PyMOL Python script that loads the backbone (N, CA, C, O; Angstrom):
from pymol import cmd

cmd.read_pdbstr("""\
ATOM      1  N   MET A   1       0.840  -1.176   0.000  1.00  0.00           N
ATOM      2  CA  MET A   1       0.000   0.000   0.000  1.00  0.00           C
ATOM      3  C   MET A   1       0.886   1.242   0.000  1.00  0.00           C
ATOM      4  O   MET A   1       1.923   1.280   0.663  1.00  0.00           O
ATOM      5  N   LEU A   2       0.465   2.248  -0.748  1.00  0.00           N
ATOM      6  CA  LEU A   2       1.203   3.503  -0.821  1.00  0.00           C
ATOM      7  C   LEU A   2       0.970   4.347   0.421  1.00  0.00           C
ATOM      8  O   LEU A   2      -0.084   4.274   1.051  1.00  0.00           O
ATOM      9  N   GLN A   3       1.963   5.141   0.758  1.00  0.00           N
ATOM     10  CA  GLN A   3       1.819   6.191   1.767  1.00  0.00           C
ATOM     11  C   GLN A   3       1.823   7.509   1.015  1.00  0.00           C
ATOM     12  O   GLN A   3       2.791   7.823   0.323  1.00  0.00           O
ATOM     13  N   ILE A   4       0.769   8.274   1.139  1.00  0.00           N
ATOM     14  CA  ILE A   4       0.646   9.551   0.442  1.00  0.00           C
ATOM     15  C   ILE A   4       0.730  10.664   1.470  1.00  0.00           C
ATOM     16  O   ILE A   4       0.006  10.663   2.465  1.00  0.00           O
ATOM     17  N   ASP A   5       1.624  11.618   1.217  1.00  0.00           N
ATOM     18  CA  ASP A   5       1.864  12.716   2.155  1.00  0.00           C
ATOM     19  C   ASP A   5       0.968  13.898   1.799  1.00  0.00           C
ATOM     20  O   ASP A   5       1.353  14.769   1.020  1.00  0.00           O
ATOM     21  N   CYS A   6      -0.227  13.917   2.376  1.00  0.00           N
ATOM     22  CA  CYS A   6      -1.194  14.991   2.127  1.00  0.00           C
ATOM     23  C   CYS A   6      -0.642  16.305   2.687  1.00  0.00           C
ATOM     24  O   CYS A   6      -0.173  16.328   3.825  1.00  0.00           O
ATOM     25  N   PRO A   7      -0.685  17.404   1.914  1.00  0.00           N
ATOM     26  CA  PRO A   7      -0.183  18.687   2.410  1.00  0.00           C
ATOM     27  C   PRO A   7      -0.945  19.190   3.646  1.00  0.00           C
ATOM     28  O   PRO A   7      -0.388  19.939   4.449  1.00  0.00           O
ATOM     29  N   SER A   8      -2.201  18.788   3.800  1.00  0.00           N
ATOM     30  CA  SER A   8      -3.005  19.248   4.936  1.00  0.00           C
ATOM     31  C   SER A   8      -2.976  18.293   6.132  1.00  0.00           C
ATOM     32  O   SER A   8      -2.978  18.736   7.280  1.00  0.00           O
ATOM     33  N   CYS A   9      -2.948  16.984   5.864  1.00  0.00           N
ATOM     34  CA  CYS A   9      -3.128  15.989   6.923  1.00  0.00           C
ATOM     35  C   CYS A   9      -1.870  15.202   7.270  1.00  0.00           C
ATOM     36  O   CYS A   9      -1.847  14.502   8.282  1.00  0.00           O
ATOM     37  N   GLY A  10      -0.835  15.299   6.460  1.00  0.00           N
ATOM     38  CA  GLY A  10       0.375  14.517   6.684  1.00  0.00           C
ATOM     39  C   GLY A  10       0.286  13.161   6.000  1.00  0.00           C
ATOM     40  O   GLY A  10      -0.609  12.922   5.190  1.00  0.00           O
ATOM     41  N   ALA A  11       1.217  12.278   6.330  1.00  0.00           N
ATOM     42  CA  ALA A  11       1.293  10.955   5.687  1.00  0.00           C
ATOM     43  C   ALA A  11       0.078  10.114   6.052  1.00  0.00           C
ATOM     44  O   ALA A  11      -0.275   9.977   7.223  1.00  0.00           O
ATOM     45  N   ARG A  12      -0.558   9.550   5.017  1.00  0.00           N
ATOM     46  CA  ARG A  12      -1.747   8.724   5.212  1.00  0.00           C
ATOM     47  C   ARG A  12      -1.679   7.519   4.280  1.00  0.00           C
ATOM     48  O   ARG A  12      -0.943   7.532   3.293  1.00  0.00           O
ATOM     49  N   ALA A  13      -2.442   6.486   4.592  1.00  0.00           N
ATOM     50  CA  ALA A  13      -2.504   5.281   3.765  1.00  0.00           C
ATOM     51  C   ALA A  13      -3.285   5.558   2.485  1.00  0.00           C
ATOM     52  O   ALA A  13      -4.188   6.394   2.461  1.00  0.00           O
ATOM     53  N   GLN A  14      -2.928   4.853   1.437  1.00  0.00           N
ATOM     54  CA  GLN A  14      -3.584   4.995   0.142  1.00  0.00           C
ATOM     55  C   GLN A  14      -5.087   4.762   0.226  1.00  0.00           C
ATOM     56  O   GLN A  14      -5.840   5.329  -0.565  1.00  0.00           O
ATOM     57  N   SER A  15      -5.537   3.942   1.165  1.00  0.00           N
ATOM     58  CA  SER A  15      -6.965   3.625   1.281  1.00  0.00           C
ATOM     59  C   SER A  15      -7.817   4.850   1.623  1.00  0.00           C
ATOM     60  O   SER A  15      -9.035   4.816   1.445  1.00  0.00           O
ATOM     61  N   GLU A  16      -7.196   5.932   2.112  1.00  0.00           N
ATOM     62  CA  GLU A  16      -7.937   7.166   2.393  1.00  0.00           C
ATOM     63  C   GLU A  16      -8.155   8.016   1.150  1.00  0.00           C
ATOM     64  O   GLU A  16      -8.926   8.975   1.182  1.00  0.00           O
ATOM     65  N   PHE A  17      -7.482   7.673   0.052  1.00  0.00           N
ATOM     66  CA  PHE A  17      -7.501   8.485  -1.159  1.00  0.00           C
ATOM     67  C   PHE A  17      -8.221   7.756  -2.285  1.00  0.00           C
ATOM     68  O   PHE A  17      -8.320   6.529  -2.288  1.00  0.00           O
ATOM     69  N   SER A  18      -8.717   8.528  -3.234  1.00  0.00           N
ATOM     70  CA  SER A  18      -9.285   7.921  -4.428  1.00  0.00           C
ATOM     71  C   SER A  18      -8.573   8.504  -5.650  1.00  0.00           C
ATOM     72  O   SER A  18      -8.412   9.717  -5.787  1.00  0.00           O
ATOM     73  N   TYR A  19      -8.154   7.592  -6.532  1.00  0.00           N
ATOM     74  CA  TYR A  19      -7.496   7.983  -7.775  1.00  0.00           C
ATOM     75  C   TYR A  19      -8.563   8.462  -8.738  1.00  0.00           C
ATOM     76  O   TYR A  19      -9.603   7.818  -8.882  1.00  0.00           O
ATOM     77  N   GLU A  20      -8.322   9.580  -9.397  1.00  0.00           N
ATOM     78  CA  GLU A  20      -9.288  10.103 -10.361  1.00  0.00           C
ATOM     79  C   GLU A  20      -8.839   9.856 -11.794  1.00  0.00           C
ATOM     80  O   GLU A  20      -9.530   9.162 -12.541  1.00  0.00           O
ATOM     81  N   ARG A  21      -7.703  10.406 -12.193  1.00  0.00           N
ATOM     82  CA  ARG A  21      -7.215  10.291 -13.569  1.00  0.00           C
ATOM     83  C   ARG A  21      -5.838  10.909 -13.689  1.00  0.00           C
ATOM     84  O   ARG A  21      -5.347  11.551 -12.761  1.00  0.00           O
ATOM     85  N   THR A  22      -5.214  10.707 -14.854  1.00  0.00           N
ATOM     86  CA  THR A  22      -3.950  11.389 -15.097  1.00  0.00           C
ATOM     87  C   THR A  22      -4.255  12.859 -15.364  1.00  0.00           C
ATOM     88  O   THR A  22      -5.332  13.198 -15.856  1.00  0.00           O
ATOM     89  N   LEU A  23      -3.320  13.710 -15.045  1.00  0.00           N
ATOM     90  CA  LEU A  23      -3.562  15.146 -15.154  1.00  0.00           C
ATOM     91  C   LEU A  23      -3.740  15.588 -16.602  1.00  0.00           C
ATOM     92  O   LEU A  23      -4.451  16.557 -16.867  1.00  0.00           O
ATOM     93  N   ASP A  24      -3.104  14.890 -17.543  1.00  0.00           N
ATOM     94  CA  ASP A  24      -3.233  15.290 -18.948  1.00  0.00           C
ATOM     95  C   ASP A  24      -4.603  14.963 -19.540  1.00  0.00           C
ATOM     96  O   ASP A  24      -4.866  15.316 -20.689  1.00  0.00           O
ATOM     97  N   SER A  25      -5.475  14.305 -18.793  1.00  0.00           N
ATOM     98  CA  SER A  25      -6.811  13.996 -19.299  1.00  0.00           C
ATOM     99  C   SER A  25      -7.887  14.933 -18.729  1.00  0.00           C
ATOM    100  O   SER A  25      -9.073  14.739 -18.995  1.00  0.00           O
ATOM    101  N   VAL A  26      -7.491  15.926 -17.962  1.00  0.00           N
ATOM    102  CA  VAL A  26      -8.444  16.896 -17.413  1.00  0.00           C
ATOM    103  C   VAL A  26      -8.854  17.856 -18.526  1.00  0.00           C
ATOM    104  O   VAL A  26      -8.003  18.398 -19.232  1.00  0.00           O
ATOM    105  N   VAL A  27     -10.151  18.061 -18.677  1.00  0.00           N
ATOM    106  CA  VAL A  27     -10.671  18.966 -19.707  1.00  0.00           C
ATOM    107  C   VAL A  27     -11.445  20.096 -19.039  1.00  0.00           C
ATOM    108  O   VAL A  27     -11.932  19.956 -17.918  1.00  0.00           O
ATOM    109  N   THR A  28     -11.548  21.217 -19.745  1.00  0.00           N
ATOM    110  CA  THR A  28     -12.315  22.361 -19.255  1.00  0.00           C
ATOM    111  C   THR A  28     -13.546  22.559 -20.138  1.00  0.00           C
ATOM    112  O   THR A  28     -13.604  22.043 -21.254  1.00  0.00           O
ATOM    113  N   LEU A  29     -14.510  23.295 -19.644  1.00  0.00           N
ATOM    114  CA  LEU A  29     -15.752  23.513 -20.392  1.00  0.00           C
ATOM    115  C   LEU A  29     -15.535  24.328 -21.659  1.00  0.00           C
ATOM    116  O   LEU A  29     -16.287  24.179 -22.622  1.00  0.00           O
ATOM    117  N   ASP A  30     -14.517  25.190 -21.675  1.00  0.00           N
ATOM    118  CA  ASP A  30     -14.279  26.028 -22.845  1.00  0.00           C
ATOM    119  C   ASP A  30     -13.292  25.420 -23.837  1.00  0.00           C
ATOM    120  O   ASP A  30     -12.890  26.090 -24.789  1.00  0.00           O
ATOM    121  N   MET A  31     -12.900  24.185 -23.637  1.00  0.00           N
ATOM    122  CA  MET A  31     -11.933  23.518 -24.503  1.00  0.00           C
ATOM    123  C   MET A  31     -12.600  23.101 -25.819  1.00  0.00           C
ATOM    124  O   MET A  31     -13.737  22.630 -25.809  1.00  0.00           O
ATOM    125  N   PRO A  32     -11.903  23.270 -26.956  1.00  0.00           N
ATOM    126  CA  PRO A  32     -12.465  22.831 -28.236  1.00  0.00           C
ATOM    127  C   PRO A  32     -12.740  21.325 -28.232  1.00  0.00           C
ATOM    128  O   PRO A  32     -12.079  20.560 -27.530  1.00  0.00           O
ATOM    129  N   ALA A  33     -13.722  20.921 -29.026  1.00  0.00           N
ATOM    130  CA  ALA A  33     -14.153  19.516 -29.043  1.00  0.00           C
ATOM    131  C   ALA A  33     -13.029  18.570 -29.445  1.00  0.00           C
ATOM    132  O   ALA A  33     -12.901  17.495 -28.859  1.00  0.00           O
ATOM    133  N   ASP A  34     -12.205  18.942 -30.433  1.00  0.00           N
ATOM    134  CA  ASP A  34     -11.127  18.048 -30.871  1.00  0.00           C
ATOM    135  C   ASP A  34     -10.075  17.864 -29.778  1.00  0.00           C
ATOM    136  O   ASP A  34      -9.531  16.771 -29.622  1.00  0.00           O
ATOM    137  N   GLU A  35      -9.788  18.909 -29.033  1.00  0.00           N
ATOM    138  CA  GLU A  35      -8.835  18.810 -27.913  1.00  0.00           C
ATOM    139  C   GLU A  35      -9.420  17.958 -26.787  1.00  0.00           C
ATOM    140  O   GLU A  35      -8.703  17.165 -26.177  1.00  0.00           O
ATOM    141  N   THR A  36     -10.697  18.111 -26.512  1.00  0.00           N
ATOM    142  CA  THR A  36     -11.367  17.309 -25.489  1.00  0.00           C
ATOM    143  C   THR A  36     -11.303  15.828 -25.833  1.00  0.00           C
ATOM    144  O   THR A  36     -10.961  15.007 -24.982  1.00  0.00           O
ATOM    145  N   VAL A  37     -11.627  15.483 -27.066  1.00  0.00           N
ATOM    146  CA  VAL A  37     -11.587  14.086 -27.503  1.00  0.00           C
ATOM    147  C   VAL A  37     -10.165  13.548 -27.409  1.00  0.00           C
ATOM    148  O   VAL A  37      -9.962  12.425 -26.946  1.00  0.00           O
ATOM    149  N   ARG A  38      -9.184  14.326 -27.839  1.00  0.00           N
ATOM    150  CA  ARG A  38      -7.791  13.888 -27.774  1.00  0.00           C
ATOM    151  C   ARG A  38      -7.370  13.607 -26.337  1.00  0.00           C
ATOM    152  O   ARG A  38      -6.737  12.588 -26.059  1.00  0.00           O
ATOM    153  N   ARG A  39      -7.723  14.516 -25.419  1.00  0.00           N
ATOM    154  CA  ARG A  39      -7.326  14.337 -24.019  1.00  0.00           C
ATOM    155  C   ARG A  39      -8.016  13.147 -23.352  1.00  0.00           C
ATOM    156  O   ARG A  39      -7.414  12.463 -22.525  1.00  0.00           O
ATOM    157  N   LEU A  40      -9.262  12.904 -23.707  1.00  0.00           N
ATOM    158  CA  LEU A  40     -10.005  11.825 -23.061  1.00  0.00           C
ATOM    159  C   LEU A  40      -9.749  10.446 -23.659  1.00  0.00           C
ATOM    160  O   LEU A  40      -9.752   9.450 -22.936  1.00  0.00           O
ATOM    161  N   TYR A  41      -9.528  10.376 -24.976  1.00  0.00           N
ATOM    162  CA  TYR A  41      -9.490   9.070 -25.622  1.00  0.00           C
ATOM    163  C   TYR A  41      -8.190   8.720 -26.343  1.00  0.00           C
ATOM    164  O   TYR A  41      -7.988   7.556 -26.689  1.00  0.00           O
ATOM    165  N   ALA A  42      -7.320   9.671 -26.576  1.00  0.00           N
ATOM    166  CA  ALA A  42      -6.107   9.389 -27.355  1.00  0.00           C
ATOM    167  C   ALA A  42      -4.843   9.758 -26.580  1.00  0.00           C
ATOM    168  O   ALA A  42      -3.887  10.283 -27.150  1.00  0.00           O
ATOM    169  N   ARG A  43      -4.849   9.483 -25.292  1.00  0.00           N
ATOM    170  CA  ARG A  43      -3.701   9.840 -24.466  1.00  0.00           C
ATOM    171  C   ARG A  43      -2.603   8.791 -24.562  1.00  0.00           C
ATOM    172  O   ARG A  43      -2.858   7.626 -24.867  1.00  0.00           O
ATOM    173  N   ALA A  44      -1.392   9.223 -24.299  1.00  0.00           N
ATOM    174  CA  ALA A  44      -0.258   8.304 -24.242  1.00  0.00           C
ATOM    175  C   ALA A  44      -0.293   7.555 -22.910  1.00  0.00           C
ATOM    176  O   ALA A  44      -0.907   8.014 -21.947  1.00  0.00           O
ATOM    177  N   ASN A  45       0.359   6.424 -22.867  1.00  0.00           N
ATOM    178  CA  ASN A  45       0.459   5.652 -21.636  1.00  0.00           C
ATOM    179  C   ASN A  45       1.950   5.391 -21.376  1.00  0.00           C
ATOM    180  O   ASN A  45       2.429   4.264 -21.510  1.00  0.00           O
ATOM    181  N   PRO A  46       2.667   6.449 -21.004  1.00  0.00           N
ATOM    182  CA  PRO A  46       4.125   6.319 -20.899  1.00  0.00           C
ATOM    183  C   PRO A  46       4.562   5.540 -19.661  1.00  0.00           C
ATOM    184  O   PRO A  46       3.874   5.522 -18.641  1.00  0.00           O
ATOM    185  N   ARG A  47       5.706   4.907 -19.776  1.00  0.00           N
ATOM    186  CA  ARG A  47       6.342   4.337 -18.598  1.00  0.00           C
ATOM    187  C   ARG A  47       7.072   5.464 -17.907  1.00  0.00           C
ATOM    188  O   ARG A  47       7.419   6.466 -18.533  1.00  0.00           O
ATOM    189  N   GLY A  48       7.299   5.306 -16.650  1.00  0.00           N
ATOM    190  CA  GLY A  48       8.019   6.341 -15.916  1.00  0.00           C
ATOM    191  C   GLY A  48       7.071   7.217 -15.126  1.00  0.00           C
ATOM    192  O   GLY A  48       5.962   6.809 -14.781  1.00  0.00           O
ATOM    193  N   PHE A  49       7.516   8.413 -14.850  1.00  0.00           N
ATOM    194  CA  PHE A  49       6.752   9.329 -14.001  1.00  0.00           C
ATOM    195  C   PHE A  49       5.607   9.978 -14.759  1.00  0.00           C
ATOM    196  O   PHE A  49       5.720  10.280 -15.948  1.00  0.00           O
ATOM    197  N   ASP A  50       4.509  10.186 -14.055  1.00  0.00           N
ATOM    198  CA  ASP A  50       3.345  10.853 -14.616  1.00  0.00           C
ATOM    199  C   ASP A  50       2.659  11.617 -13.490  1.00  0.00           C
ATOM    200  O   ASP A  50       2.769  11.246 -12.321  1.00  0.00           O
ATOM    201  N   GLU A  51       1.954  12.679 -13.845  1.00  0.00           N
ATOM    202  CA  GLU A  51       1.203  13.434 -12.852  1.00  0.00           C
ATOM    203  C   GLU A  51      -0.233  12.939 -12.849  1.00  0.00           C
ATOM    204  O   GLU A  51      -0.855  12.784 -13.899  1.00  0.00           O
ATOM    205  N   GLU A  52      -0.753  12.691 -11.636  1.00  0.00           N
ATOM    206  CA  GLU A  52      -2.091  12.120 -11.481  1.00  0.00           C
ATOM    207  C   GLU A  52      -2.919  12.974 -10.527  1.00  0.00           C
ATOM    208  O   GLU A  52      -2.386  13.628  -9.632  1.00  0.00           O
ATOM    209  N   LEU A  53      -4.214  12.953 -10.736  1.00  0.00           N
ATOM    210  CA  LEU A  53      -5.152  13.674  -9.893  1.00  0.00           C
ATOM    211  C   LEU A  53      -5.787  12.692  -8.910  1.00  0.00           C
ATOM    212  O   LEU A  53      -6.402  11.708  -9.320  1.00  0.00           O
ATOM    213  N   TRP A  54      -5.638  12.959  -7.628  1.00  0.00           N
ATOM    214  CA  TRP A  54      -6.189  12.131  -6.555  1.00  0.00           C
ATOM    215  C   TRP A  54      -7.022  13.031  -5.646  1.00  0.00           C
ATOM    216  O   TRP A  54      -6.866  14.252  -5.657  1.00  0.00           O
ATOM    217  N   ARG A  55      -7.909  12.419  -4.860  1.00  0.00           N
ATOM    218  CA  ARG A  55      -8.704  13.164  -3.874  1.00  0.00           C
ATOM    219  C   ARG A  55      -8.580  12.484  -2.522  1.00  0.00           C
ATOM    220  O   ARG A  55      -8.677  11.261  -2.425  1.00  0.00           O
ATOM    221  N   HIS A  56      -8.367  13.273  -1.480  1.00  0.00           N
ATOM    222  CA  HIS A  56      -8.283  12.731  -0.124  1.00  0.00           C
ATOM    223  C   HIS A  56      -9.717  12.521   0.378  1.00  0.00           C
ATOM    224  O   HIS A  56     -10.254  13.326   1.139  1.00  0.00           O
ATOM    225  N   ALA A  57     -10.310  11.430  -0.066  1.00  0.00           N
ATOM    226  CA  ALA A  57     -11.736  11.153   0.144  1.00  0.00           C
ATOM    227  C   ALA A  57     -12.107  10.964   1.611  1.00  0.00           C
ATOM    228  O   ALA A  57     -13.176  11.403   2.035  1.00  0.00           O
ATOM    229  N   PHE A  58     -11.247  10.319   2.391  1.00  0.00           N
ATOM    230  CA  PHE A  58     -11.552  10.055   3.797  1.00  0.00           C
ATOM    231  C   PHE A  58     -10.675  10.892   4.716  1.00  0.00           C
ATOM    232  O   PHE A  58     -10.236  10.432   5.769  1.00  0.00           O
ATOM    233  N   GLY A  59     -10.431  12.115   4.305  1.00  0.00           N
ATOM    234  CA  GLY A  59      -9.623  13.047   5.089  1.00  0.00           C
ATOM    235  C   GLY A  59     -10.141  14.455   4.851  1.00  0.00           C
ATOM    236  O   GLY A  59     -11.312  14.747   5.091  1.00  0.00           O
ATOM    237  N   CYS A  60      -9.261  15.319   4.378  1.00  0.00           N
ATOM    238  CA  CYS A  60      -9.609  16.729   4.176  1.00  0.00           C
ATOM    239  C   CYS A  60     -10.404  16.982   2.893  1.00  0.00           C
ATOM    240  O   CYS A  60     -10.852  18.105   2.660  1.00  0.00           O
ATOM    241  N   ARG A  61     -10.585  15.954   2.058  1.00  0.00           N
ATOM    242  CA  ARG A  61     -11.326  16.014   0.794  1.00  0.00           C
ATOM    243  C   ARG A  61     -10.674  16.922  -0.254  1.00  0.00           C
ATOM    244  O   ARG A  61     -11.316  17.312  -1.229  1.00  0.00           O
ATOM    245  N   GLN A  62      -9.433  17.247  -0.053  1.00  0.00           N
ATOM    246  CA  GLN A  62      -8.698  18.101  -0.977  1.00  0.00           C
ATOM    247  C   GLN A  62      -8.287  17.312  -2.222  1.00  0.00           C
ATOM    248  O   GLN A  62      -7.968  16.126  -2.140  1.00  0.00           O
ATOM    249  N   TRP A  63      -8.299  17.989  -3.381  1.00  0.00           N
ATOM    250  CA  TRP A  63      -7.793  17.405  -4.623  1.00  0.00           C
ATOM    251  C   TRP A  63      -6.286  17.608  -4.651  1.00  0.00           C
ATOM    252  O   TRP A  63      -5.792  18.687  -4.322  1.00  0.00           O
ATOM    253  N   LEU A  64      -5.553  16.562  -5.046  1.00  0.00           N
ATOM    254  CA  LEU A  64      -4.095  16.593  -5.024  1.00  0.00           C
ATOM    255  C   LEU A  64      -3.517  16.164  -6.365  1.00  0.00           C
ATOM    256  O   LEU A  64      -4.125  15.383  -7.096  1.00  0.00           O
ATOM    257  N   VAL A  65      -2.341  16.683  -6.676  1.00  0.00           N
ATOM    258  CA  VAL A  65      -1.580  16.254  -7.838  1.00  0.00           C
ATOM    259  C   VAL A  65      -0.381  15.464  -7.327  1.00  0.00           C
ATOM    260  O   VAL A  65       0.469  16.000  -6.616  1.00  0.00           O
ATOM    261  N   LEU A  66      -0.320  14.188  -7.695  1.00  0.00           N
ATOM    262  CA  LEU A  66       0.799  13.328  -7.318  1.00  0.00           C
ATOM    263  C   LEU A  66       1.666  13.090  -8.534  1.00  0.00           C
ATOM    264  O   LEU A  66       1.160  12.821  -9.624  1.00  0.00           O
ATOM    265  N   ARG A  67       2.964  13.189  -8.353  1.00  0.00           N
ATOM    266  CA  ARG A  67       3.919  12.775  -9.391  1.00  0.00           C
ATOM    267  C   ARG A  67       4.389  11.397  -8.979  1.00  0.00           C
ATOM    268  O   ARG A  67       5.137  11.244  -8.013  1.00  0.00           O
ATOM    269  N   ARG A  68       3.931  10.368  -9.740  1.00  0.00           N
ATOM    270  CA  ARG A  68       4.155   8.974  -9.360  1.00  0.00           C
ATOM    271  C   ARG A  68       4.714   8.181 -10.537  1.00  0.00           C
ATOM    272  O   ARG A  68       4.310   8.369 -11.685  1.00  0.00           O
ATOM    273  N   HIS A  69       5.649   7.292 -10.226  1.00  0.00           N
ATOM    274  CA  HIS A  69       6.220   6.408 -11.238  1.00  0.00           C
ATOM    275  C   HIS A  69       5.235   5.273 -11.489  1.00  0.00           C
ATOM    276  O   HIS A  69       4.771   4.639 -10.541  1.00  0.00           O
ATOM    277  N   ARG A  70       4.911   5.011 -12.741  1.00  0.00           N
ATOM    278  CA  ARG A  70       3.881   4.023 -13.089  1.00  0.00           C
ATOM    279  C   ARG A  70       4.280   2.586 -12.832  1.00  0.00           C
ATOM    280  O   ARG A  70       3.410   1.728 -12.681  1.00  0.00           O
ATOM    281  N   GLN A  71       5.573   2.298 -12.777  1.00  0.00           N
ATOM    282  CA  GLN A  71       5.998   0.923 -12.559  1.00  0.00           C
ATOM    283  C   GLN A  71       6.402   0.659 -11.119  1.00  0.00           C
ATOM    284  O   GLN A  71       6.055  -0.381 -10.559  1.00  0.00           O
ATOM    285  N   THR A  72       7.134   1.592 -10.511  1.00  0.00           N
ATOM    286  CA  THR A  72       7.629   1.382  -9.143  1.00  0.00           C
ATOM    287  C   THR A  72       6.702   1.981  -8.089  1.00  0.00           C
ATOM    288  O   THR A  72       6.827   1.659  -6.908  1.00  0.00           O
ATOM    289  N   HIS A  73       5.786   2.837  -8.494  1.00  0.00           N
ATOM    290  CA  HIS A  73       4.841   3.541  -7.613  1.00  0.00           C
ATOM    291  C   HIS A  73       5.527   4.540  -6.684  1.00  0.00           C
ATOM    292  O   HIS A  73       4.926   4.989  -5.709  1.00  0.00           O
ATOM    293  N   GLU A  74       6.770   4.887  -6.977  1.00  0.00           N
ATOM    294  CA  GLU A  74       7.480   5.896  -6.189  1.00  0.00           C
ATOM    295  C   GLU A  74       6.797   7.246  -6.372  1.00  0.00           C
ATOM    296  O   GLU A  74       6.543   7.669  -7.499  1.00  0.00           O
ATOM    297  N   ILE A  75       6.499   7.920  -5.267  1.00  0.00           N
ATOM    298  CA  ILE A  75       5.874   9.243  -5.307  1.00  0.00           C
ATOM    299  C   ILE A  75       6.952  10.275  -5.008  1.00  0.00           C
ATOM    300  O   ILE A  75       7.579  10.241  -3.949  1.00  0.00           O
ATOM    301  N   THR A  76       7.166  11.202  -5.958  1.00  0.00           N
ATOM    302  CA  THR A  76       8.209  12.207  -5.764  1.00  0.00           C
ATOM    303  C   THR A  76       7.669  13.554  -5.301  1.00  0.00           C
ATOM    304  O   THR A  76       8.414  14.352  -4.731  1.00  0.00           O
ATOM    305  N   SER A  77       6.383  13.822  -5.537  1.00  0.00           N
ATOM    306  CA  SER A  77       5.814  15.076  -5.052  1.00  0.00           C
ATOM    307  C   SER A  77       4.307  14.965  -4.911  1.00  0.00           C
ATOM    308  O   SER A  77       3.647  14.216  -5.632  1.00  0.00           O
ATOM    309  N   VAL A  78       3.780  15.725  -3.968  1.00  0.00           N
ATOM    310  CA  VAL A  78       2.341  15.829  -3.738  1.00  0.00           C
ATOM    311  C   VAL A  78       2.038  17.309  -3.524  1.00  0.00           C
ATOM    312  O   VAL A  78       2.678  17.959  -2.697  1.00  0.00           O
ATOM    313  N   ALA A  79       1.074  17.843  -4.259  1.00  0.00           N
ATOM    314  CA  ALA A  79       0.714  19.252  -4.129  1.00  0.00           C
ATOM    315  C   ALA A  79      -0.795  19.401  -4.284  1.00  0.00           C
ATOM    316  O   ALA A  79      -1.458  18.560  -4.890  1.00  0.00           O
ATOM    317  N   ALA A  80      -1.317  20.475  -3.731  1.00  0.00           N
ATOM    318  CA  ALA A  80      -2.734  20.776  -3.884  1.00  0.00           C
ATOM    319  C   ALA A  80      -3.010  21.084  -5.356  1.00  0.00           C
ATOM    320  O   ALA A  80      -2.202  21.735  -6.018  1.00  0.00           O
ATOM    321  N   PHE A  81      -4.148  20.617  -5.865  1.00  0.00           N
ATOM    322  CA  PHE A  81      -4.536  20.866  -7.254  1.00  0.00           C
ATOM    323  C   PHE A  81      -5.002  22.294  -7.401  1.00  0.00           C
ATOM    324  O   PHE A  81      -5.863  22.753  -6.651  1.00  0.00           O
ATOM    325  N   ASP A  82      -4.435  23.005  -8.372  1.00  0.00           N
ATOM    326  CA  ASP A  82      -4.829  24.371  -8.682  1.00  0.00           C
ATOM    327  C   ASP A  82      -5.308  24.397 -10.131  1.00  0.00           C
ATOM    328  O   ASP A  82      -4.484  24.323 -11.043  1.00  0.00           O
ATOM    329  N   PRO A  83      -6.619  24.500 -10.371  1.00  0.00           N
ATOM    330  CA  PRO A  83      -7.140  24.457 -11.736  1.00  0.00           C
ATOM    331  C   PRO A  83      -6.537  25.518 -12.647  1.00  0.00           C
ATOM    332  O   PRO A  83      -6.411  25.294 -13.850  1.00  0.00           O
ATOM    333  N   ALA A  84      -6.164  26.665 -12.097  1.00  0.00           N
ATOM    334  CA  ALA A  84      -5.586  27.733 -12.922  1.00  0.00           C
ATOM    335  C   ALA A  84      -4.221  27.324 -13.483  1.00  0.00           C
ATOM    336  O   ALA A  84      -3.834  27.800 -14.551  1.00  0.00           O
ATOM    337  N   LEU A  85      -3.500  26.469 -12.800  1.00  0.00           N
ATOM    338  CA  LEU A  85      -2.172  26.042 -13.256  1.00  0.00           C
ATOM    339  C   LEU A  85      -2.231  24.858 -14.202  1.00  0.00           C
ATOM    340  O   LEU A  85      -1.281  24.626 -14.950  1.00  0.00           O
ATOM    341  N   HIS A  86      -3.317  24.106 -14.191  1.00  0.00           N
ATOM    342  CA  HIS A  86      -3.406  22.867 -14.961  1.00  0.00           C
ATOM    343  C   HIS A  86      -4.487  22.941 -16.024  1.00  0.00           C
ATOM    344  O   HIS A  86      -5.532  22.301 -15.900  1.00  0.00           O
ATOM    345  N   ARG A  87      -4.243  23.712 -17.055  1.00  0.00           N
ATOM    346  CA  ARG A  87      -5.198  23.847 -18.164  1.00  0.00           C
ATOM    347  C   ARG A  87      -4.621  23.257 -19.407  1.00  0.00           C
ATOM    348  O   ARG A  87      -5.268  23.270 -20.454  1.00  0.00           O
TER     349      ARG A  87
END
""", "prot")
cmd.dss("prot")
cmd.show_as("cartoon", "prot")
cmd.util.cbc("prot")
cmd.orient("prot")
């Protein structure tokens, strides 16, 4: 089980969090249709590190961005999700 270091609550077990999606698949309401389709259905599945969107479901309920390695599950950073920075 992963240990995720929530910026608000400190280190917690993965069971308190829910995985949502990779950050590159987040779409906005004003995004063109072709870009929306590309982000939702034609994404790459790279090995190595990727940024993911998680929610601290059984804690502070904050949305978080985790930088996690897809094969080793090593987490190198955890930060609060800021929609203005991730468009």
